[in-house]
C-alpha positions as CSV (number, residue, x, y, z in Angstrom):
1,R,-81.7,7.3,69.5
2,S,-80.2,10.3,67.9
3,L,-83.4,10.6,65.6
4,I,-85.4,10.5,69.1
5,E,-83.0,13.4,70.5
6,V,-83.7,15.5,67.4
7,P,-86.9,15.2,66.4
8,S,-86.4,18.0,63.2
9,T,-83.8,15.2,62.1
10,L,-86.9,12.8,61.8
11,R,-89.2,15.4,59.9
12,M,-86.2,16.4,57.9
13,L,-85.7,12.2,57.0
14,Q,-89.8,12.3,56.1
15,S,-89.9,15.0,54.4
16,T,-90.0,14.7,50.3
17,E,-88.5,18.2,49.8
18,S,-85.1,17.1,51.6
19,G,-82.8,14.6,51.9
20,I,-79.1,13.8,53.5
21,Y,-76.6,13.6,50.9
22,E,-72.7,13.0,50.6
23,V,-70.1,14.1,48.6
24,T,-66.7,13.8,48.0
25,V,-64.7,17.8,47.5
26,R,-63.1,17.1,44.6
27,N,-63.2,20.4,42.9
28,L,-59.6,22.7,43.7
29,R,-62.3,26.0,43.0
30,Y,-63.5,25.1,46.6
31,T,-60.8,24.4,48.8
32,G,-59.7,26.1,51.5
33,T,-62.8,28.3,51.5
34,E,-64.6,28.5,55.2
35,I,-68.1,26.9,54.9
36,R,-69.5,30.4,55.6
37,N,-68.2,31.5,52.1
38,L,-69.3,28.8,50.2
39,P,-71.8,30.3,47.1
40,F,-74.3,28.2,48.2
41,V,-74.0,27.6,52.1
42,S,-77.8,29.1,52.1
43,E,-79.1,25.9,50.7
44,I,-77.2,23.5,52.7
45,T,-76.5,22.6,56.3
46,I,-72.9,20.2,56.5
47,S,-73.3,18.1,59.6
48,Q,-70.5,16.0,59.7
49,I,-66.6,15.9,57.5
50,Y,-64.9,13.3,57.1
51,R,-61.2,14.2,56.9
52,H,-58.5,11.7,57.0
53,G,-60.4,9.2,58.8
54,H,-62.0,11.3,61.5
55,F,-65.6,12.7,61.5
56,I,-65.0,16.2,62.7
57,K,-67.9,18.8,63.3
58,P,-67.9,21.7,60.9
59,S,-68.6,25.6,61.9
60,G,-68.7,28.2,59.6
61,D,-65.3,29.0,60.0
62,T,-63.8,25.4,59.0
63,A,-62.0,25.4,54.8
64,I,-62.9,22.7,53.0
65,E,-59.9,20.5,52.2
66,L,-59.3,18.3,48.9
67,N,-61.0,14.9,49.8
68,D,-63.0,15.7,52.7
69,R,-66.4,13.7,52.5
70,L,-68.7,16.2,53.4
71,I,-72.8,15.2,54.7
72,F,-75.2,17.5,54.4
73,T,-78.7,18.0,54.3
74,G,-80.5,20.1,51.6
75,S,-83.5,20.4,49.2
76,K,-83.7,17.8,46.2
77,E,-84.0,20.3,44.0
78,H,-80.6,22.0,45.1
79,A,-78.5,19.0,46.2
80,P,-77.6,17.4,42.8
81,L,-76.0,21.0,41.5
82,I,-74.4,21.2,44.5
83,R,-72.9,17.5,44.7
84,Q,-71.7,18.1,41.0
85,A,-70.0,21.2,41.8
86,L,-68.2,20.2,44.9
87,G,-67.1,16.8,43.0
88,R,-66.3,17.6,39.5
89,L,-62.6,16.7,39.5
90,N,-60.4,19.8,38.1
91,T,-57.1,21.9,38.3
92,I,-58.2,24.8,39.1
C-alpha cells in the first residue's frame, strides 16, 4: 500500500543502482551526531530509526544514538562503506 502512495519508493526498489539497507550503530564516533552533520549524509536518506523498541521518523537535527538501527536508502556503491563505518564496534 505504501508503495502505491509513494511511487518513487517503487522506482527506487526497482533501480539497479540503489537499495534499502539497515545498520545498527556501534561506532561511538557517530553517536551524538545530528543526521545533518554525518559526513556521508549526501549519499543516503535515513527513513526510519528503530530506537528502544520504537520506530521514529528522523529529521536533520535527530542525533544518532548507540545501538540505533538505521533504515536508509542509498547507492549500492556507497551503502556497504557507510554500513561498515556506522557498524564498526570501537571505543572512540
